[in-house]
N, CA, C and O atoms as a Tripos MOL2 file, in Angstrom:
@<TRIPOS>MOLECULE
protein
  264   263    66     0     0
PROTEIN
NO_CHARGES

@<TRIPOS>ATOM
      1 N          -9.5930  -19.2680    1.9410 N.3       1 MET1
      2 CA         -8.9700  -18.8840    0.6880 C.3       1 MET1
      3 C          -9.1170  -17.3880    0.4520 C.2       1 MET1
      4 O          -8.1950  -16.7380   -0.0410 O.2       1 MET1
      5 N         -10.2840  -16.8400    0.8070 N.am      2 LYS2
      6 CA        -10.4930  -15.3960    0.6360 C.3       2 LYS2
      7 C          -9.5030  -14.6020    1.4790 C.2       2 LYS2
      8 O          -9.0030  -13.5590    1.0570 O.2       2 LYS2
      9 N          -9.2290  -15.1110    2.6720 N.am      3 ARG3
     10 CA         -8.3210  -14.4000    3.5560 C.3       3 ARG3
     11 C          -6.9130  -14.3650    2.9730 C.2       3 ARG3
     12 O          -6.2370  -13.3390    3.0560 O.2       3 ARG3
     13 N          -6.4700  -15.4520    2.3950 N.am      4 ILE4
     14 CA         -5.1370  -15.5070    1.7980 C.3       4 ILE4
     15 C          -5.0390  -14.5230    0.6270 C.2       4 ILE4
     16 O          -4.0560  -13.7940    0.5020 O.2       4 ILE4
     17 N          -6.0540  -14.5110   -0.2180 N.am      5 ILE5
     18 CA         -6.0400  -13.6080   -1.3700 C.3       5 ILE5
     19 C          -6.0730  -12.1550   -0.9150 C.2       5 ILE5
     20 O          -5.3330  -11.3280   -1.4480 O.2       5 ILE5
     21 N          -6.9100  -11.8330    0.0520 N.am      6 GLY6
     22 CA         -7.0150  -10.4640    0.5480 C.3       6 GLY6
     23 C          -5.7270   -9.9730    1.1810 C.2       6 GLY6
     24 O          -5.2980   -8.8430    0.9460 O.2       6 GLY6
     25 N          -5.1120  -10.8310    1.9870 N.am      7 MET7
     26 CA         -3.8390  -10.4560    2.6050 C.3       7 MET7
     27 C          -2.7350  -10.3460    1.5430 C.2       7 MET7
     28 O          -1.8410   -9.5070    1.6550 O.2       7 MET7
     29 N          -2.8060  -11.1980    0.5160 N.am      8 GLY8
     30 CA         -1.8310  -11.1150   -0.5760 C.3       8 GLY8
     31 C          -1.9330   -9.8120   -1.3240 C.2       8 GLY8
     32 O          -0.9180   -9.2310   -1.7090 O.2       8 GLY8
     33 N          -3.1580   -9.3420   -1.5360 N.am      9 VAL9
     34 CA         -3.3580   -8.0370   -2.1920 C.3       9 VAL9
     35 C          -2.7760   -6.9260   -1.3310 C.2       9 VAL9
     36 O          -2.1410   -6.0030   -1.8420 O.2       9 VAL9
     37 N          -2.9950   -7.0170   -0.0220 N.am     10 GLY10
     38 CA         -2.4320   -6.0190    0.8890 C.3      10 GLY10
     39 C          -0.9110   -5.9980    0.8360 C.2      10 GLY10
     40 O          -0.2990   -4.9300    0.8240 O.2      10 GLY10
     41 N          -0.3050   -7.1770    0.8060 N.am     11 VAL11
     42 CA          1.1580   -7.2610    0.7200 C.3      11 VAL11
     43 C           1.6400   -6.7060   -0.6200 C.2      11 VAL11
     44 O           2.6630   -6.0240   -0.6800 O.2      11 VAL11
     45 N           0.9050   -6.9970   -1.6880 N.am     12 LEU12
     46 CA          1.2690   -6.4620   -3.0040 C.3      12 LEU12
     47 C           1.2310   -4.9390   -2.9950 C.2      12 LEU12
     48 O           2.1400   -4.2940   -3.5190 O.2      12 LEU12
     49 N           0.1910   -4.3610   -2.4060 N.am     13 TYR13
     50 CA          0.1050   -2.9050   -2.3220 C.3      13 TYR13
     51 C           1.2430   -2.3220   -1.4820 C.2      13 TYR13
     52 O           1.7790   -1.2650   -1.8140 O.2      13 TYR13
     53 N           1.6150   -3.0100   -0.3900 N.am     14 LEU14
     54 CA          2.7350   -2.5210    0.4100 C.3      14 LEU14
     55 C           4.0360   -2.5900   -0.3740 C.2      14 LEU14
     56 O           4.8810   -1.7040   -0.2460 O.2      14 LEU14
     57 N           4.2080   -3.6270   -1.1830 N.am     15 GLY15
     58 CA          5.3900   -3.7200   -2.0270 C.3      15 GLY15
     59 C           5.4530   -2.5740   -3.0310 C.2      15 GLY15
     60 O           6.5080   -1.9750   -3.2390 O.2      15 GLY15
     61 N           4.3160   -2.2770   -3.6470 N.am     16 LEU16
     62 CA          4.2680   -1.1480   -4.5810 C.3      16 LEU16
     63 C           4.5280    0.1790   -3.8780 C.2      16 LEU16
     64 O           5.1760    1.0650   -4.4360 O.2      16 LEU16
     65 N           4.0220    0.3160   -2.6460 N.am     17 ALA17
     66 CA          4.2790    1.5410   -1.8760 C.3      17 ALA17
     67 C           5.7680    1.6750   -1.5690 C.2      17 ALA17
     68 O           6.3090    2.7800   -1.6120 O.2      17 ALA17
     69 N           6.4330    0.5650   -1.2610 N.am     18 PHE18
     70 CA          7.8670    0.6180   -1.0020 C.3      18 PHE18
     71 C           8.6310    1.0480   -2.2490 C.2      18 PHE18
     72 O           9.5680    1.8420   -2.1720 O.2      18 PHE18
     73 N           8.2260    0.5200   -3.3870 N.am     19 ILE19
     74 CA          8.8650    0.9130   -4.6490 C.3      19 ILE19
     75 C           8.6430    2.3980   -4.9000 C.2      19 ILE19
     76 O           9.5640    3.1010   -5.3170 O.2      19 ILE19
     77 N           7.4230    2.8840   -4.6470 N.am     20 ALA20
     78 CA          7.1410    4.3120   -4.8430 C.3      20 ALA20
     79 C           7.9700    5.1690   -3.9010 C.2      20 ALA20
     80 O           8.4420    6.2360   -4.2940 O.2      20 ALA20
     81 N           8.1580    4.7160   -2.6570 N.am     21 LEU21
     82 CA          8.9900    5.4790   -1.7250 C.3      21 LEU21
     83 C          10.4540    5.5000   -2.1770 C.2      21 LEU21
     84 O          11.1540    6.4950   -1.9870 O.2      21 LEU21
     85 N          10.9030    4.4050   -2.7690 N.am     22 THR22
     86 CA         12.2560    4.3730   -3.3070 C.3      22 THR22
     87 C          12.4070    5.3950   -4.4320 C.2      22 THR22
     88 O          13.4000    6.1210   -4.4860 O.2      22 THR22
     89 N          11.4350    5.4480   -5.3150 N.am     23 ARG23
     90 CA         11.4660    6.4310   -6.4060 C.3      23 ARG23
     91 C          11.4060    7.8610   -5.8510 C.2      23 ARG23
     92 O          12.0810    8.7580   -6.3560 O.2      23 ARG23
     93 N          10.5870    8.0620   -4.8010 N.am     24 ALA24
     94 CA         10.4960    9.3820   -4.2000 C.3      24 ALA24
     95 C          11.8400    9.7960   -3.6140 C.2      24 ALA24
     96 O          12.2640   10.9420   -3.7640 O.2      24 ALA24
     97 N          12.5020    8.8640   -2.9490 N.am     25 ASN25
     98 CA         13.8050    9.1720   -2.3820 C.3      25 ASN25
     99 C          14.8200    9.5350   -3.4680 C.2      25 ASN25
    100 O          15.6310   10.4440   -3.2890 O.2      25 ASN25
    101 N          14.7720    8.8260   -4.5840 N.am     26 GLU26
    102 CA         15.6560    9.1520   -5.7050 C.3      26 GLU26
    103 C          15.3580   10.5580   -6.2330 C.2      26 GLU26
    104 O          16.2740   11.3180   -6.5460 O.2      26 GLU26
    105 N          14.0770   10.8920   -6.3270 N.am     27 GLY27
    106 CA         13.6940   12.2230   -6.7970 C.3      27 GLY27
    107 C          14.1670   13.3190   -5.8650 C.2      27 GLY27
    108 O          14.6930   14.3370   -6.3150 O.2      27 GLY27
    109 N          13.9830   13.1190   -4.5620 N.am     28 TRP28
    110 CA         14.4050   14.1330   -3.5970 C.3      28 TRP28
    111 C          15.9240   14.2890   -3.6160 C.2      28 TRP28
    112 O          16.4390   15.4060   -3.5660 O.2      28 TRP28
    113 N          16.6420   13.1580   -3.6890 N.am     29 SER29
    114 CA         18.1000   13.2360   -3.5880 C.3      29 SER29
    115 C          18.7590   13.8270   -4.8430 C.2      29 SER29
    116 O          19.8640   14.3630   -4.7600 O.2      29 SER29
    117 N          18.1010   13.7360   -5.9910 N.am     30 THR30
    118 CA         18.6790   14.3010   -7.2070 C.3      30 THR30
    119 C          18.2330   15.7430   -7.4750 C.2      30 THR30
    120 O          18.6150   16.3440   -8.4790 O.2      30 THR30
    121 N          17.4320   16.2800   -6.5760 N.am     31 GLY31
    122 CA         17.0310   17.6650   -6.7130 C.3      31 GLY31
    123 C          15.7190   17.8790   -7.4330 C.2      31 GLY31
    124 O          15.3230   19.0210   -7.6650 O.2      31 GLY31
    125 N          15.0360   16.8090   -7.7920 N.am     32 TYR32
    126 CA         13.7200   16.9330   -8.4540 C.3      32 TYR32
    127 C          12.6440   16.8240   -7.3850 C.2      32 TYR32
    128 O          12.0870   15.7510   -7.1540 O.2      32 TYR32
    129 N          12.3620   17.9400   -6.7400 N.am     33 ALA33
    130 CA         11.4070   17.9380   -5.6420 C.3      33 ALA33
    131 C          10.0020   17.5710   -6.1050 C.2      33 ALA33
    132 O           9.2360   16.9720   -5.3490 O.2      33 ALA33
    133 N           9.6570   17.9250   -7.3430 N.am     34 ASP34
    134 CA          8.3100   17.6040   -7.8260 C.3      34 ASP34
    135 C           8.1380   16.0760   -7.9640 C.2      34 ASP34
    136 O           7.0890   15.5380   -7.6090 O.2      34 ASP34
    137 N           9.1400   15.3980   -8.4660 N.am     35 LEU35
    138 CA          9.0680   13.9360   -8.5570 C.3      35 LEU35
    139 C           9.0230   13.2970   -7.1720 C.2      35 LEU35
    140 O           8.2560   12.3670   -6.9220 O.2      35 LEU35
    141 N           9.8600   13.8160   -6.2820 N.am     36 GLY36
    142 CA          9.8460   13.2970   -4.9170 C.3      36 GLY36
    143 C           8.4940   13.4540   -4.2550 C.2      36 GLY36
    144 O           8.0010   12.5440   -3.5900 O.2      36 GLY36
    145 N           7.8960   14.6330   -4.4470 N.am     37 PHE37
    146 CA          6.5890   14.8940   -3.8550 C.3      37 PHE37
    147 C           5.5130   13.9610   -4.3960 C.2      37 PHE37
    148 O           4.7680   13.3580   -3.6240 O.2      37 PHE37
    149 N           5.4280   13.8400   -5.7200 N.am     38 TRP38
    150 CA          4.3390   13.0430   -6.2970 C.3      38 TRP38
    151 C           4.5200   11.5520   -6.0470 C.2      38 TRP38
    152 O           3.5320   10.8420   -5.8580 O.2      38 TRP38
    153 N           5.7600   11.0560   -6.0410 N.am     39 TRP39
    154 CA          5.9670    9.6550   -5.6900 C.3      39 TRP39
    155 C           5.6220    9.3980   -4.2360 C.2      39 TRP39
    156 O           5.1620    8.3120   -3.8820 O.2      39 TRP39
    157 N           5.8460   10.4140   -3.3800 N.am     40 THR40
    158 CA          5.4410   10.2660   -1.9800 C.3      40 THR40
    159 C           3.9330   10.2140   -1.8570 C.2      40 THR40
    160 O           3.4040    9.4240   -1.0750 O.2      40 THR40
    161 N           3.2320   11.0440   -2.6140 N.am     41 VAL41
    162 CA          1.7680   11.0260   -2.6060 C.3      41 VAL41
    163 C           1.2600    9.6570   -3.0640 C.2      41 VAL41
    164 O           0.3390    9.1070   -2.4600 O.2      41 VAL41
    165 N           1.8480    9.1080   -4.1150 N.am     42 ILE42
    166 CA          1.4460    7.7940   -4.6120 C.3      42 ILE42
    167 C           1.7140    6.7310   -3.5420 C.2      42 ILE42
    168 O           0.8910    5.8390   -3.3360 O.2      42 ILE42
    169 N           2.8540    6.8210   -2.8660 N.am     43 ALA43
    170 CA          3.1780    5.8430   -1.8260 C.3      43 ALA43
    171 C           2.1780    5.9070   -0.6780 C.2      43 ALA43
    172 O           1.7830    4.8710   -0.1430 O.2      43 ALA43
    173 N           1.7700    7.1040   -0.2990 N.am     44 VAL44
    174 CA          0.7890    7.2390    0.7860 C.3      44 VAL44
    175 C          -0.5510    6.6430    0.3650 C.2      44 VAL44
    176 O          -1.1930    5.9510    1.1550 O.2      44 VAL44
    177 N          -0.9750    6.9010   -0.8520 N.am     45 ILE45
    178 CA         -2.2490    6.3360   -1.3300 C.3      45 ILE45
    179 C          -2.1910    4.8160   -1.3620 C.2      45 ILE45
    180 O          -3.1540    4.1530   -0.9760 O.2      45 ILE45
    181 N          -1.0730    4.2560   -1.8170 N.am     46 LEU46
    182 CA         -0.9160    2.7960   -1.8410 C.3      46 LEU46
    183 C          -0.8910    2.2190   -0.4310 C.2      46 LEU46
    184 O          -1.4260    1.1350   -0.1990 O.2      46 LEU46
    185 N          -0.2830    2.9210    0.5020 N.am     47 THR47
    186 CA         -0.2670    2.4480    1.8910 C.3      47 THR47
    187 C          -1.6660    2.4540    2.4840 C.2      47 THR47
    188 O          -2.0300    1.5340    3.2160 O.2      47 THR47
    189 N          -2.4450    3.4640    2.1850 N.am     48 ILE48
    190 CA         -3.8290    3.5020    2.6520 C.3      48 ILE48
    191 C          -4.6250    2.3540    2.0180 C.2      48 ILE48
    192 O          -5.4400    1.7200    2.6880 O.2      48 ILE48
    193 N          -4.3930    2.0900    0.7450 N.am     49 ALA49
    194 CA         -5.0770    0.9770    0.0710 C.3      49 ALA49
    195 C          -4.6870   -0.3480    0.7030 C.2      49 ALA49
    196 O          -5.5340   -1.2280    0.8540 O.2      49 ALA49
    197 N          -3.4300   -0.5100    1.0750 N.am     50 ALA50
    198 CA         -2.9890   -1.7460    1.7320 C.3      50 ALA50
    199 C          -3.6740   -1.9070    3.0790 C.2      50 ALA50
    200 O          -4.1130   -3.0010    3.4340 O.2      50 ALA50
    201 N          -3.7640   -0.8180    3.8230 N.am     51 GLY51
    202 CA         -4.4710   -0.8690    5.0980 C.3      51 GLY51
    203 C          -5.9400   -1.2490    4.9160 C.2      51 GLY51
    204 O          -6.4950   -2.0340    5.6850 O.2      51 GLY51
    205 N          -6.5540   -0.6790    3.8860 N.am     52 GLY52
    206 CA         -7.9530   -1.0300    3.5920 C.3      52 GLY52
    207 C          -8.0980   -2.4910    3.2080 C.2      52 GLY52
    208 O          -9.0780   -3.1350    3.5800 O.2      52 GLY52
    209 N          -7.1360   -3.0180    2.4690 N.am     53 ALA53
    210 CA         -7.2030   -4.4400    2.0780 C.3      53 ALA53
    211 C          -7.0510   -5.3320    3.3040 C.2      53 ALA53
    212 O          -7.7690   -6.3220    3.4450 O.2      53 ALA53
    213 N          -6.1140   -4.9860    4.1980 N.am     54 PHE54
    214 CA         -5.9290   -5.7920    5.4060 C.3      54 PHE54
    215 C          -7.1540   -5.7460    6.3120 C.2      54 PHE54
    216 O          -7.6470   -6.7830    6.7560 O.2      54 PHE54
    217 N          -7.6430   -4.5360    6.5840 N.am     55 ILE55
    218 CA         -8.7880   -4.3910    7.4840 C.3      55 ILE55
    219 C         -10.0400   -4.9820    6.8640 C.2      55 ILE55
    220 O         -10.8000   -5.6720    7.5430 O.2      55 ILE55
    221 N         -10.2660   -4.7190    5.5710 N.am     56 GLY56
    222 CA        -11.4470   -5.2720    4.9020 C.3      56 GLY56
    223 C         -11.4250   -6.7910    4.8570 C.2      56 GLY56
    224 O         -12.4570   -7.4370    5.0420 O.2      56 GLY56
    225 N         -10.2630   -7.3560    4.6130 N.am     57 THR57
    226 CA        -10.1510   -8.8140    4.6070 C.3      57 THR57
    227 C         -10.4350   -9.3730    5.9880 C.2      57 THR57
    228 O         -11.1490  -10.3660    6.1320 O.2      57 THR57
    229 N          -9.8750   -8.7310    7.0000 N.am     58 TRP58
    230 CA        -10.0860   -9.2070    8.3560 C.3      58 TRP58
    231 C         -11.5800   -9.1130    8.7570 C.2      58 TRP58
    232 O         -12.1190  -10.0260    9.3830 O.2      58 TRP58
    233 N         -12.2260   -8.0090    8.3900 N.am     59 LEU59
    234 CA        -13.6340   -7.8420    8.7640 C.3      59 LEU59
    235 C         -14.5570   -8.8030    8.0040 C.2      59 LEU59
    236 O         -15.5220   -9.3140    8.5730 O.2      59 LEU59
    237 N         -14.2670   -9.0460    6.7360 N.am     60 HIS60
    238 CA        -15.1880   -9.8060    5.9110 C.3      60 HIS60
    239 C         -14.9010  -11.3060    5.8730 C.2      60 HIS60
    240 O         -15.6200  -12.0600    5.2180 O.2      60 HIS60
    241 N         -13.8590  -11.7350    6.5700 N.am     61 THR61
    242 CA        -13.5930  -13.1720    6.6130 C.3      61 THR61
    243 C         -13.6810  -13.7260    8.0260 C.2      61 THR61
    244 O         -13.2570  -14.8550    8.2750 O.2      61 THR61
    245 N         -14.2240  -12.9480    8.9500 N.am     62 ARG62
    246 CA        -14.4200  -13.4510   10.3150 C.3      62 ARG62
    247 C         -15.5500  -14.4520   10.3250 C.2      62 ARG62
    248 O         -16.4850  -14.3400    9.5320 O.2      62 ARG62
    249 N         -15.4820  -15.4310   11.2090 N.am     63 PRO63
    250 CA        -16.6120  -16.3600   11.3500 C.3      63 PRO63
    251 C         -17.8440  -15.6190   11.8880 C.2      63 PRO63
    252 O         -17.7320  -14.7430   12.7460 O.2      63 PRO63
    253 N         -18.9830  -15.9770   11.3810 N.am     64 ARG64
    254 CA        -20.2160  -15.3170   11.8070 C.3      64 ARG64
    255 C         -20.7330  -15.9390   13.0900 C.2      64 ARG64
    256 O         -20.6460  -17.1500   13.2920 O.2      64 ARG64
    257 N         -21.2800  -15.0800   13.9640 N.am     65 GLU65
    258 CA        -21.8970  -15.5800   15.1890 C.3      65 GLU65
    259 C         -23.3520  -15.9130   14.8680 C.2      65 GLU65
    260 O         -24.0510  -15.1410   14.2110 O.2      65 GLU65
    261 N         -23.7880  -17.0630   15.3380 N.am     66 ARG66
    262 CA        -25.1720  -17.4640   15.0490 C.3      66 ARG66
    263 C         -25.9940  -17.5250   16.2910 C.2      66 ARG66
    264 O         -27.1820  -17.8460   16.2300 O.2      66 ARG66
@<TRIPOS>BOND
     1     1     2 1
     2     2     3 1
     3     3     4 2
     4     3     5 am
     5     5     6 1
     6     6     7 1
     7     7     8 2
     8     7     9 am
     9     9    10 1
    10    10    11 1
    11    11    12 2
    12    11    13 am
    13    13    14 1
    14    14    15 1
    15    15    16 2
    16    15    17 am
    17    17    18 1
    18    18    19 1
    19    19    20 2
    20    19    21 am
    21    21    22 1
    22    22    23 1
    23    23    24 2
    24    23    25 am
    25    25    26 1
    26    26    27 1
    27    27    28 2
    28    27    29 am
    29    29    30 1
    30    30    31 1
    31    31    32 2
    32    31    33 am
    33    33    34 1
    34    34    35 1
    35    35    36 2
    36    35    37 am
    37    37    38 1
    38    38    39 1
    39    39    40 2
    40    39    41 am
    41    41    42 1
    42    42    43 1
    43    43    44 2
    44    43    45 am
    45    45    46 1
    46    46    47 1
    47    47    48 2
    48    47    49 am
    49    49    50 1
    50    50    51 1
    51    51    52 2
    52    51    53 am
    53    53    54 1
    54    54    55 1
    55    55    56 2
    56    55    57 am
    57    57    58 1
    58    58    59 1
    59    59    60 2
    60    59    61 am
    61    61    62 1
    62    62    63 1
    63    63    64 2
    64    63    65 am
    65    65    66 1
    66    66    67 1
    67    67    68 2
    68    67    69 am
    69    69    70 1
    70    70    71 1
    71    71    72 2
    72    71    73 am
    73    73    74 1
    74    74    75 1
    75    75    76 2
    76    75    77 am
    77    77    78 1
    78    78    79 1
    79    79    80 2
    80    79    81 am
    81    81    82 1
    82    82    83 1
    83    83    84 2
    84    83    85 am
    85    85    86 1
    86    86    87 1
    87    87    88 2
    88    87    89 am
    89    89    90 1
    90    90    91 1
    91    91    92 2
    92    91    93 am
    93    93    94 1
    94    94    95 1
    95    95    96 2
    96    95    97 am
    97    97    98 1
    98    98    99 1
    99    99   100 2
   100    99   101 am
   101   101   102 1
   102   102   103 1
   103   103   104 2
   104   103   105 am
   105   105   106 1
   106   106   107 1
   107   107   108 2
   108   107   109 am
   109   109   110 1
   110   110   111 1
   111   111   112 2
   112   111   113 am
   113   113   114 1
   114   114   115 1
   115   115   116 2
   116   115   117 am
   117   117   118 1
   118   118   119 1
   119   119   120 2
   120   119   121 am
   121   121   122 1
   122   122   123 1
   123   123   124 2
   124   123   125 am
   125   125   126 1
   126   126   127 1
   127   127   128 2
   128   127   129 am
   129   129   130 1
   130   130   131 1
   131   131   132 2
   132   131   133 am
   133   133   134 1
   134   134   135 1
   135   135   136 2
   136   135   137 am
   137   137   138 1
   138   138   139 1
   139   139   140 2
   140   139   141 am
   141   141   142 1
   142   142   143 1
   143   143   144 2
   144   143   145 am
   145   145   146 1
   146   146   147 1
   147   147   148 2
   148   147   149 am
   149   149   150 1
   150   150   151 1
   151   151   152 2
   152   151   153 am
   153   153   154 1
   154   154   155 1
   155   155   156 2
   156   155   157 am
   157   157   158 1
   158   158   159 1
   159   159   160 2
   160   159   161 am
   161   161   162 1
   162   162   163 1
   163   163   164 2
   164   163   165 am
   165   165   166 1
   166   166   167 1
   167   167   168 2
   168   167   169 am
   169   169   170 1
   170   170   171 1
   171   171   172 2
   172   171   173 am
   173   173   174 1
   174   174   175 1
   175   175   176 2
   176   175   177 am
   177   177   178 1
   178   178   179 1
   179   179   180 2
   180   179   181 am
   181   181   182 1
   182   182   183 1
   183   183   184 2
   184   183   185 am
   185   185   186 1
   186   186   187 1
   187   187   188 2
   188   187   189 am
   189   189   190 1
   190   190   191 1
   191   191   192 2
   192   191   193 am
   193   193   194 1
   194   194   195 1
   195   195   196 2
   196   195   197 am
   197   197   198 1
   198   198   199 1
   199   199   200 2
   200   199   201 am
   201   201   202 1
   202   202   203 1
   203   203   204 2
   204   203   205 am
   205   205   206 1
   206   206   207 1
   207   207   208 2
   208   207   209 am
   209   209   210 1
   210   210   211 1
   211   211   212 2
   212   211   213 am
   213   213   214 1
   214   214   215 1
   215   215   216 2
   216   215   217 am
   217   217   218 1
   218   218   219 1
   219   219   220 2
   220   219   221 am
   221   221   222 1
   222   222   223 1
   223   223   224 2
   224   223   225 am
   225   225   226 1
   226   226   227 1
   227   227   228 2
   228   227   229 am
   229   229   230 1
   230   230   231 1
   231   231   232 2
   232   231   233 am
   233   233   234 1
   234   234   235 1
   235   235   236 2
   236   235   237 am
   237   237   238 1
   238   238   239 1
   239   239   240 2
   240   239   241 am
   241   241   242 1
   242   242   243 1
   243   243   244 2
   244   243   245 am
   245   245   246 1
   246   246   247 1
   247   247   248 2
   248   247   249 am
   249   249   250 1
   250   250   251 1
   251   251   252 2
   252   251   253 am
   253   253   254 1
   254   254   255 1
   255   255   256 2
   256   255   257 am
   257   257   258 1
   258   258   259 1
   259   259   260 2
   260   259   261 am
   261   261   262 1
   262   262   263 1
   263   263   264 2
@<TRIPOS>SUBSTRUCTURE
     1 MET1         2 RESIDUE 1 A MET
     2 LYS2         6 RESIDUE 1 A LYS
     3 ARG3        10 RESIDUE 1 A ARG
     4 ILE4        14 RESIDUE 1 A ILE
     5 ILE5        18 RESIDUE 1 A ILE
     6 GLY6        22 RESIDUE 1 A GLY
     7 MET7        26 RESIDUE 1 A MET
     8 GLY8        30 RESIDUE 1 A GLY
     9 VAL9        34 RESIDUE 1 A VAL
    10 GLY10       38 RESIDUE 1 A GLY
    11 VAL11       42 RESIDUE 1 A VAL
    12 LEU12       46 RESIDUE 1 A LEU
    13 TYR13       50 RESIDUE 1 A TYR
    14 LEU14       54 RESIDUE 1 A LEU
    15 GLY15       58 RESIDUE 1 A GLY
    16 LEU16       62 RESIDUE 1 A LEU
    17 ALA17       66 RESIDUE 1 A ALA
    18 PHE18       70 RESIDUE 1 A PHE
    19 ILE19       74 RESIDUE 1 A ILE
    20 ALA20       78 RESIDUE 1 A ALA
    21 LEU21       82 RESIDUE 1 A LEU
    22 THR22       86 RESIDUE 1 A THR
    23 ARG23       90 RESIDUE 1 A ARG
    24 ALA24       94 RESIDUE 1 A ALA
    25 ASN25       98 RESIDUE 1 A ASN
    26 GLU26      102 RESIDUE 1 A GLU
    27 GLY27      106 RESIDUE 1 A GLY
    28 TRP28      110 RESIDUE 1 A TRP
    29 SER29      114 RESIDUE 1 A SER
    30 THR30      118 RESIDUE 1 A THR
    31 GLY31      122 RESIDUE 1 A GLY
    32 TYR32      126 RESIDUE 1 A TYR
    33 ALA33      130 RESIDUE 1 A ALA
    34 ASP34      134 RESIDUE 1 A ASP
    35 LEU35      138 RESIDUE 1 A LEU
    36 GLY36      142 RESIDUE 1 A GLY
    37 PHE37      146 RESIDUE 1 A PHE
    38 TRP38      150 RESIDUE 1 A TRP
    39 TRP39      154 RESIDUE 1 A TRP
    40 THR40      158 RESIDUE 1 A THR
    41 VAL41      162 RESIDUE 1 A VAL
    42 ILE42      166 RESIDUE 1 A ILE
    43 ALA43      170 RESIDUE 1 A ALA
    44 VAL44      174 RESIDUE 1 A VAL
    45 ILE45      178 RESIDUE 1 A ILE
    46 LEU46      182 RESIDUE 1 A LEU
    47 THR47      186 RESIDUE 1 A THR
    48 ILE48      190 RESIDUE 1 A ILE
    49 ALA49      194 RESIDUE 1 A ALA
    50 ALA50      198 RESIDUE 1 A ALA
    51 GLY51      202 RESIDUE 1 A GLY
    52 GLY52      206 RESIDUE 1 A GLY
    53 ALA53      210 RESIDUE 1 A ALA
    54 PHE54      214 RESIDUE 1 A PHE
    55 ILE55      218 RESIDUE 1 A ILE
    56 GLY56      222 RESIDUE 1 A GLY
    57 THR57      226 RESIDUE 1 A THR
    58 TRP58      230 RESIDUE 1 A TRP
    59 LEU59      234 RESIDUE 1 A LEU
    60 HIS60      238 RESIDUE 1 A HIS
    61 THR61      242 RESIDUE 1 A THR
    62 ARG62      246 RESIDUE 1 A ARG
    63 PRO63      250 RESIDUE 1 A PRO
    64 ARG64      254 RESIDUE 1 A ARG
    65 GLU65      258 RESIDUE 1 A GLU
    66 ARG66      262 RESIDUE 1 A ARG
């Protein structure tokens, strides 16, 4: 159950990162470079968080060796 929840959080973060990249693209294409830049920064941070959620879930839900 922990693995499902952890992977779900990772997918949620990736979805938010995709939305942020969409906003960044809109900012760049309309000439608002500052909006494009900051939405890109937010997207990168969310992508890193998603990677942390995936890796952390994988590491902390492995079966233990006895």
